Phi, psi and omega in degrees: 000313184296324178297314182304315178296326178290322178292313176303313177303315178303312188292319181295322180295316180293329175293319180290333177285321179294319178293328179292319181295314183293327173293332176282328168301323181305312189270332184283325186238064181292324183289320179295323182293318182294319179294321172304318176294308182296328179278337179309311183300320180293319184289319188284331172301306190297319188281333177295313183290316183297334175298331182270321175291326175077326179244144182289326174304316180293326173301306181308310177304314183301315185296319184289331182274331182224066180301313181293329172295313181301318173303322174296316175305316180292319188291322177292322172297324180287328176284324173298318182300315181292309177313314179289325176293323181291324182291323192247339179065331179274123179299316184290325178293316174304316182293316188303305192296320176287329177289326175303310181296304187288326179281337177290313175300318187290318173292326174293314170309319178302306183288322181293312186293320179295341177280303189238001177074013175250129175289162188283124170236165183299327176300334180294341187297332179293345179271350185270016181275342180249114179307320189293315189285332178284324180287330181281335185277313201268150167278088178271104184238109180277103173276155169304326185289319177303307181305322181290322187284327177277338172293319183293318170310314179294318180302314181299318175292319179295315177306309177293333172297326182287307176297331172058057172296139178226155175277122198250012174298117176269106184207164183293148188297317179296322175298314179301316190289321175296320182286319172304310174299323177297321179296319178294326182287326179299319176304315187292323191286331175299329175271326185271335187253098182310313188291346180259309185295319183305307173297327185291319180290320184292320179298324180265006177074016173297127189292119180238020176298146184292131183252104184266356167212170179311320183285332175286327179295321176295322183287337176288326173301323170299327190274324190260340192069184192293295195297312180286333176298307188291335177286313198285329176282346170289315182287329175295323172299320187287312182291348181266002181300128188304132177247156184286134179300138183301319186288336175291324183282333181276323186199088183299308186295322179283330182297308180293316187302318183296344182255009177260129183258142177299141172295117192267320186225087186288128176251155172223064193056142180287118175073018182072001186276121173256095192284155162303138177249111181246130180243116180240109168272104194270112181311119169063017182280116178219150177270097181282002180288353170300336176256092190312318194294341181279348173050059184286132174306144187296329186286344185296313183250025182298319184294317173305310185300326183294321185281315180302322189288338178272351179221221178234164181222161179195192183232127177247145177263118181274156189266012181204164176219134165077333175197191183059058178306321185298341172298310178300310177308313175304314180299321178282331178278333180252341187057044181215152183281136177283348175291337177290334182261009180077034163060043178301147176296322183232078188298331181301343181279347175286334194293140175289162176278082188206169171285140189261144177285077180264167172300313178312320192294331180290317181297318182300327182287342179263013179091012180274148163272145192237130184226146165241136180229125182214107181286053179214191180296136177282342178277345176290132189058014179054032184297316184306314187284310178305312190282355170295345178261013182257023178072026182263127169284333185222132174235127181240115174249189190303331184263006193246003188293140180252009171239160180304138182262124172239150179253146172225110192077221183282331189246176180297135182303139178296336178296324174302323183285318180302319186283331178288316175307313186292323176295309181309312180300318183284340181265354180255126176294320181281168167296153195243130152262120181227135170242130170235136172247110186275173185227346193306318183271023176285146177304163350290150186253028175269010172255156182118184185259000181292164171288332187227170174296332177288323174298320178297315181298317177300321175302317181288325170310306186301317178310307187296316186291314175302318180292321170302316174301319181294320181297310172310310181300321169300318180289332185292333179261002178280128179282052179224116174300124180220144171237138186232128170253133184231131179198144175275152184280327181189163168300148178284167181291301182050060181263023182285189184292337185279338180045062190295329178282335173288326171304323180277352183070037182275134177229182175300339181277335180226027182273002185299330174306332179287351176253000176269114178251122172288137170239159176230147169239131180221149178222161177239020180235023173087015177287148173260092185287345181297337186291325187249337180294120176312139177266351175244182176292145174222155166297146176317316185293352176273342185302317172313321192280328177296319177294326180291321177294320185308302186284348185079032179302136173304140185255160166235182188290335175294301185292335173302305186307315186289316182288336173293327190278338186300306180296332184292308182235065189300327183237125183222098196200120185287320187292317179279333177231080183295135186088001183294137179298148179289150179256104187293329180294309177293321181294325182284313182295318176304304176309316184297314187277338185256313181237009182256212189251022180041064183274343172283147187302147180207170179259021191278139174264126182296135174224167180287137179301150180242107184302342184273351196297327187246023179282162179261124187236356187304000000 
């Protein structure tokens, strides 16, 4: 015990001696300390940008080409640093806090773009609450260059800690803190207030062009660099928030009523048969045979072709590329376009805390049992909580499977999902509506026996295709009338070293193919699906109504309106058709059902609101 006291006393003495020396350095090296304080905003901006550029020469070229944007970044960094300095007074502490913020964002951007080809925007930060999901999705590669850059930043902080620069303005504490908070508030206002951000961005030459798809967004990143891009897209997202339509605000009832069509040919299921309705949204499944130059082997998609030959196939326009699976999932589960919500990356976060007017609710109202299957964390995208209001009787996530679970690559095998669907069909007495969002083919694609990540991806797609064909074969022998829709949610990211999209020369001018998803529909009870299936491309959100028409689902004025709109506006998509005019009918009906009073007919059963529904637990 005595020896421990001696050790503690010795440590205290060393700390006191160190602090005394640092306090001496504050007074002794005033010019050095001023330089450390003045240069820090420039230093941290350059390090955050250099982390993206990787090479000093590239950073120098960017500064030479965009001097006003770099000035903008430095002024914002200076305001943040001054605010922190006024609040904490200790220079090294303010530097540490800002360095952690800037380098953490810069490293996250680096990993995100290398993983899926999408740059970091502010709304993405909600996804990073789950370490498991982040580490499984991202190519987290600690390179020597990254270690060096982080080391340089740490060295600057250590030097500043030793020389101990302090804020020497003699003023009352309250006034100092108010001034510091005002500096931070000024930075926030540049992002949050469009009337302020617009002239500021214009003055410094920040690219504010509208990014209608991922490739335009990536080109904007090249123009703005990381920091200005991160701020400007944050401002853009805020300015793009959905507003209540003026006509809806003035007269909701008549505004909605004018877009509701009279039911013309009421149906009550064909031949009185209520078939199982199975909707499989396959993660990152895409048919790369649309690019002839890739010469994809025939066997990769042989299973998909076999199913298509037994049913029908077509092309649907997905609302996303490379990520944001929930956009496509939203369109399938609600039968509504995300374009009408101004294309949020995570539309489920816009939902009010109430029972939702979903496609499953229509089937449930017709006596169906309803189920949702997703072989991943129920907390990711907050699905378990939010989707509990989608009229699902059963929800199965990665820990809920009742069949043996196998992995294929990183995630649960698609065959496990097919087996679970089959068991639910056989175990359910009522007809079953089921939506499954698979996981097997999700990035990263750095596992497998292929020479490139694209080769690995094709191996996984072949496994999915073969499994689908086997699943359909089993259903064909099952004494259960069943109809199946199979579609991929989006083309994969494929941001590995082979850069397949760069090889194909994909740019913002020719990227529309990456939003075209092949779908197949099949049934085992003799439906002639060629009479209903669209002959041309349609947006994904129409497919649920196609399925309703196929099985003869009874209509209401809302579903009739959506079916009538399909031939009029077959595609409603910001990404696929940039500059497309707004459709007031689709926008109004979507607003009414998602954020309005649900004046259009729906099959929702009223329930008491659950305060936990829209909480974030990723």
